[in-house]
N, C-alpha and C positions, 0 to 999 in steps of 0.2 A: 537255494540261498536267496533271501530277500534282496531285491535290487533297488535301485533308486526310488521307484514309485512306492514300493512297500515300505521302505525306510521313511520316506516322506510322510506316508500315512501314519506310521507309528509316531513320528515326531509331532505331528499336529495333535494326535490323540493324547500323547504324554503331556504336551504343553497345557492342555485343558485340565489334566488330572493332577499334576504335581507342582506347578508353579505356585510359589508363595508358601509351600510346605517346608518346615524346618526339620532337619535330620537330627534325631535324638541319639541314635546309635546305628551301627551296621553289623550284621552278622554275615560272615563269609564261611560257607561250608565247603567250597572248592577253591582253595587259594590260587591255583594255577590260572584262574580267569584274570586275576589282578596282575597286570604286566608292569605297571609303574605306579607307585614305587615298588621296589622288589619286596620290601617288608610289608605284609598285609596290615600290620598294626599301624604303620605310618599312614596308609590309605584310610583306615578307619578313623584314626585320631584327627587327620586333617579335615575330614568332612563332618565330624561331630559339631553340632551347633550351627552349621551352614544352612542357609535357606536357598532353595532352588529358585532362580530368577528367570530362567529361560531354557528352552530346549531347541538346539540348532541341529543342522545336518551338514555334512561335507561328504559328497559322494554317497557311499553306503554306510557311513559312520554317523551315529548319533552323538551329539555333544550336549551334555547337561551342564549348564552354567549355574554356579552358586555365587555367594558373595565374593569369594576369593579364588575359586578354582574352576577348571573346565575338565569334566570327565568325558573322555572319548570312548565310546562303546561301539563294538562291532558285534552284530547278532550272529554272524557266520551262518551255519546251516539251519539251526533250529532255535536260536535264542528268542525269547519272548519276555516282554515286560507286562506286568499287570498290577493294578492297585487293589488292595484287599483290606478288610478290617483285620486288626491284629489277631483276633481270636479265631479267624478262619483257618482250618488245617491246611497244610501244604505237603506236597509229596517229595520223594527223594531226588527229584530232578530240579528242585528249587535250590540254587547254589549261592545266591546273594540276596539279602533282605535289607532294605533301607527302612529303618523304623522311624516314623515321623512323630512329632510331638502331639499331633491330633489323634493318635491311636489308630492310624492307618499305616499300611506298609506297601512300599514299592518292591515287588519281588521279581527277580530275574530267574527265569526257568530255562534250562538248556539241556535237552536229552543227550546231545552229542558232546557237550562240554567244550565246544570249539570257540565259544565267544570270548571276547577280550575286553578289558577295561584299562585305560591309561589315565592317570590323574596328573594334571599339570597346573601350575599357577596360570591364571587367566592372562592371555597374551602370549604364552609360550606354546600353546597347543598346536599352532601352525608352523612352529619353528623346529619341531622334533617329530620323529616317526610316531604313529603311522601317517599323519596328515601331511608331513613335509614333502613326501614324494609324489603326491597326487597331482594329476593333470587338471585342467579347467573343468568347471561344471558345464554340462551340455546346454543349460539355459543362460549361461553368462555371455557377456560381450566378447570374452576371449575365445569362445568356441565358434570361430568363423569358418566359412567354406575354405578360406585360404589356409587357415591353421590346419584343418583336417587334411587338405591336399598335401601340405608340407610333410605331415607325419606319415601319410600313406606312401608317398613317393620315396621316402628315405629308408624304407624297410624292405627286407627280403622275405618277410613273413606272408602267410596267407591273410586274407582280409579279416576273417573271423577272429583269429588269435590277436590280431592287431587291435580290433575294436574292444576286445576283452581286457586289454592292458590298461589298468587304471592310471598308469603314468602318462598315457596318451591323452585320455580324458576319462572322467569318472562316471559311474552310474550304470553302465551297461553290463549285464550278466548274460547268462546263456539264453534265457527266455527272450529278452528284448533285442539281442543281437540277431537271433534267428528271425524275429519279426521285422526288424529294420531292413535286413538283407532281402527278405521276401518282398517287402513293399517296394524295395529299390530295384528288384529284378536282377540282383547280383548273386552269383553262386558263392557259397561260403568258402570254397577252395580256390577262388581266384587269388592270384598274387595281388597284394594291396597296391603295389607299384604299377600294376597293369591297368588300373582304373583311369579312364579319361576324365576330362574336366566336367563333362555333362553328367557322367555317372557319379562323380564325387559330389556335385551339386545336389543331385537327387538323393544320394545317401545322407548327406548332411540334413536335408529337409526332413527325411523320413525318420532319422534318429530323434530329432527334436519333436516331431509330431507324434511318434510312437510313445515316447516317454511322457509327453504332455497329456495324451489321451489316457494313458495308464494311471497317471497321478489323479486325474479327474475321476476315474473309476475306482480309486482306492487300491490299485495294484491288482495282482493276480493271485488267486488262491491255488497254489500248486503244492501237493502233498499236505503238510501240516501247517502251512503258514496262516496265521491270523494276526491281527493287530493287537494292541495292548488292551482293548476292551472286548476281545473275542469276536470282533466283526470281521467278515471276510471281504476281500476285494472282489470285484466283478469283471476285471479286464480279461480274465481267462475265457469269457464268452466271446471276446472279440479276436482271439488269436487266429492268425492265418496259418501258421506253420508249426510252432512249438507244440510237441506232444500229440501231433495229428498224423503220425506214421500210418500209411495205408488208407487214410481218409481222402476223399476227393478234394482237390484244390478248389477253393472258393472262387477262383478266377477262371480256371480253364477245365476243371473236372479231372485232371490227371491225378492218379494216386500219389500222395506225398511220400517221400522216401526219407530214411534216416541213415546217417553215416557218422563217422567219428572224425572230427577236425580239431587238431591241437589237443587231443585227449578228451574232448567234450562231445557228448551226443548232440547231433546237429540235424535239424529237420529242414527240408527244402522241397521245392517243386522242380522236378527235372525238366519241365517244359518252360515254366516262367523264369527259371534261374539257370539258364544253360551255361555250361562251362566252356 
């Protein structure tokens, strides 16, 4: 699933591609993607004639802003946006097409069909699900060491599931949790409440640093992820832990191991991250 760095890369690309384009019509081939409003025709009618003014992001969600509306979009496992000429053929996995007046189309393709779109009047998008329940952004002033410490100390969960919880703070998924924990020297099965002040300080620093570096690299290309122009991210070349089971640790040479924590495949170094 694309995480914050990948979604931020898509946001930047989409902003270059679709801002100032006016929606002439919308074709929805898989109605279940549209979560709000319930009636797909209402979704289509609301956006007809609207011009895209900006593309934002909140956590792993994209937000397309038009004259009067905010469309909140989650890519889930395999969702992708791309801009195409209207005459270019599309395959069976293209489920939503935004037809623009300049004869181009923004197409949403999703092999797994897990993606979602919510449409709200501008100003209401943060007052209702799915954005309402999200924690702070990791790059915001609200995400402090003190905030992280408070959340970790008040839970009985292991540290990895806690960091994956988007209600605690947003943006971390399986890849970057493994990376931040490796860089912090913290075993993913440690109880979150067992971390001391120094460990929390290091973890906070490495969460921000890992995500910042990944954003600069355009995210990681894992499985089939590409951004909306077909470009791949390069941060996978920098990964210390994720996807490297059996390979030597870049720090100590110990073979990396993989286990399951909170139902998620988890990579770690048994030497650098002792339980």
